[in-house]
N, C-alpha and C positions, 0 to 999 in steps of 0.2 A: 548706128541705132543700138541702144543698150539692150543687151540680151539678158534674160533672167532664167537661166537653166534650172530646171526643177530637179532636185536631188532624187536619186533612186529611192532613197528611204521615204521621201515625201510622196513619190509616185505610187508607192504601195501602201500608203497610209489610209486607205479606204477602211472605215470602221466595220464594214460588213465582211471584208475579206478574211479577217481572223476567224470569224464564225464559220465561213465556208471551209477553211482549212481544218478547223477543229472537227467539223461534221465529217469531212473526208477521212480524217484520221480515225474518228470514232467508228465510221463504217468499215474501215479497213481492219481495225482491231476486233470489232464485233464479228466480221466475216471470218477472221482467223479463229476466234473462239468457237463459232459455229462449226467450222471445219474440223477443229480438234474434237468437239463433242460428237460430230458425225463419225469420225474415225474411231473414237473410243466405243461408240455404240456398235459399229460394225465389228470391232474386235471382240466386244462382249457377246454378240450373236454368234460369231465363229467359235468362241470358246465354249458357249453353251451347246452348240451343235457337236463340237468335238467331245464334250463331256457326255452327251447323250449316246454318241456312237461308241465311246470307250467302255469296255466291259469292266464293271466294278468287281475285281477278283476277290475283294474282301467279303462280299456277300456269298461267295462260293467256298473260299478257303476257310473262313472262320467257322461255319457250321461243320465242315469236314474235320477241322482240328478239334472242335468240341466233341464230335462223335468218337474220334480216335482216343481222346483222353478218357471218355467214359468207358470205352471198351477195355483200355488198359487198366483202369481202376477196377472194373468188373473182374478181369482176369487175375489181377493181383489179389483181390479178396478171395477168389476161388482157390488160388494157390496157397493161401494161408491154412486151408484145411479146417476152418472153423465149422463148416457144415459138410455133410456127406454130398458127394457129387451127384447122387440121384435126386437130392433135394435142391441143390443150387448148382446147376450145370454151368460150365464156362461158355464163353462166346464161341469157342471152336466146336464144342459139343452141339450147341444150338445150330451153328452153321452146317454141321454135318447132318443134323436132322432135317434142316430145310432142304438140303440136297436129296435126302431120301424121299421127302414129301413131293419134291419136284419130279423125281423119277417115277413115283407112283401116280402122278397126275392129280393128287389131292390138293396141292397148293394152288395150281391154276384154277381148278374147279371152285375152291373156296373163295379165292379172290374175285373171280369173275362173278360168281353168284351174289356175293355181298355187295360188290361195287354196282352191279346192275340194279339190285333192289334199292340200294341207297340213292342212286341217281334218279331212277324212275320215281321213287317215293318222294324225293325232294322236289323234283320238277312238278309233280302233281300238287304237292303242298304249296308251292309258289303260285300255281294257277288258282288255287282255292283261296289262299291267304291274301293275295294282292287286292282283288276287288272287295273282299271283306274289310281289309284294313282301310282302303279308301273310303268305303261307306261309313265305317265307324268314325273316321277322322272328319268327315264332312257333316255328319248328322249328329248333333250334340245329344239329343235324347237317347239315341241308340248307344252312343258311347257311354253315357252315364249308366245305362241299363246293363250293357254287356262288358264294359271295360274291366270291372273287378273280376268277372268270371274268366276273361281271357288271361288276366294276370295270374289268377289262381291256377289255371291250367298250365301256365308256363312254369311255375315252381313245383307243380306236382311231378314226382318222379315218374317217368314214362314206363318204368318197369311195372308200376302198379296196374297198368292197363293190360298186361300180358295174360293174367288168369281170366279176366273178363273176355278178352279177345279170343282165347282158346275155347271158351264156352260158347261164344256167339258164332265163330267161324270154323272151329275145329282146327286140326293140325294142317292148315293150308297156308298158301302164301298170303291170303287175305288177312290172316292174323298178323303177319309181319308188317304188311303195308299199313294196317290200321294203327299199329303202335308207332310206326314212323310218322304218320300224319299227326297223331296226338302229341308227338314230341316237337315237330317242326312248325306247324301252323301257328300256334300261339306266339312263338318267338318272332316269326316273320310279321305277324299283325302288329305286335307291339313296337317292333323296329320301324315299321312304316308310319305308325301313328306318331312316334317320337320324331321322325324326320319331318312330318307335316307340321308338327308343333313349332319347329324351328324355322319355318318359312317366314320371311318378312311380310308384313301385311300389305306392303305396296304391291306385291305380286298379284294378289287377289284383286286389288283395286284396278290394276292395269288390265287384267282379264275381263273385269266387269265393264270397263270403259270400252274395250274392243268388242264387246258384245258376245263373249264366249259363253256357250251353253254350259250346263253343269258337267256334262260328259267331257266337253272340250277343256273346261277348266281343270278337271281331274287328270286327264291324260296328257295334256299339252303344257300345263303350267305347274300344277301341284306335284305330280309324280316326278318330273325331271328335277324340280327344285328340292324335293325330299330325298334325292338319290343317296347322299351320305348316310342318313339314318336308315334308309331302306337297305343299303348294302350291309350295314352293321347287323340289321335284322336277318338278312340272308345268311351271313356268316354264322351267326348264332343258331339260326334254324338248321343249317347243315350240321353243325356240331351236335345239336340235340337229336337230329334224325339219325346220325351215324351211331350215337350212343344208344338210342332207342332200338336201332336195328340189331346191334350186338346183344342187347338184353333179350330181345325177342328170340334171336337165334340160339342163345344159350339155353333158354327155358323151354321154348317150343321146339322139340326135337321129334322127328318121326313123321308119319303120315306122308303127305305129298310135299312137305317142305323140303326144299333142296338143301344141299350141303354147303354151308357158308363158313365164314371165319369164326362166327360164334359157335357153330357146330363143331368145328375143329378144336376150338378151345375146350368145349365140354367133353369131347372125346379124349383129350389129353388128361382131363380131370378124372374121367372114369378109369382110364388105364394107369393112373398115377404116374404118368410120364411127363416129367417137368420139361424135358426138351421140346415136346410137342406143345405144352402150355406156353413156354417162352417164345416159341416160334410163332404161335398164333397171336400172342400179345404184340410182338414186334411187327408182324404184318399189319395188324389193325392200326398200330401207331404210324407205320410207314404210309399206308393209304391216306390216313387223315392229313399227314404232313404234305404229301404230294398234291392232294386236292387244294390245300391252302396255297402252296407255292405256284401251282400251274394254272389255277382258276381264279381264286379270289385275290391273290396278291397282284397279278397284272391288272385286273379290273380296277382294284382300289388305287393302284399307282396311276393308271390312266385318268381316272376320275379326279384325283387330286391335282395332277399336272394340268388338266384342262381348266381347272378352276384357279390355277396359280397358287396352290397351297403346298407345292412340293418344290424343294430346293432344285434349282437348275431348270425350272419350267420356263417356258416362253411366255412373255407377258405382252 
């Protein structure tokens, strides 16, 4: 009986079989690509975590290096002898005066008094300015009516309020706090309004669809969405309040007003002692820088990282 053996090539000549093999190969290659993408994603997450945990020494060393360069330039200028040492003291003279003020207790008293006034006045300003800013941002007629006035108060030098405050409140702490309020509140209000203006309109529509009341809309949707502009207003408000405080302490001296950094600066002027004047100036500058680095800097970095706007942030 004749046999017709089927060749192996013909046995596998099913037209559907190449498609199955191609699909299997495709699945294998796709699986390998997915695995590689997963590995690269895990490596990226690990590198981001390591970057976050690693201390960026450049942020510490570069400011210190800049400070050292400035001190050396200052000392070099003094060593040239172009001005008398009583008019332009060197950094070592100022450092010695700081030590004298520390031993006398004046430095601690001045820093604590001014810092306490500045923080209390700023916090009260925030409590007043935040609801006012939300109200002006939400109610268009009020904004059109009072917006120009708020902007005018922001550009008005806060030192102009000192004589009026002395007449109204006398030489008391109320004078100092009033000047701080008038310096900080307009800046915070305008910063909050600017942040509200940058909110996408979809946020309000979502709140309306969810049935949020006006208060819920303001506190739970608008205020969190306006945080970048609001934080900018807070930083500017602190800067204005600190400058206003120094102006008030320099002019309003005596009475029941305590001894602050502005009072120390004015005391150096009265005594014609430039070491005291430079010590007070450097202390005022140091407090302002420390507040920026220890308070507003970390808050701003955390806000930017939470919104994916900072390099190395988790997405």
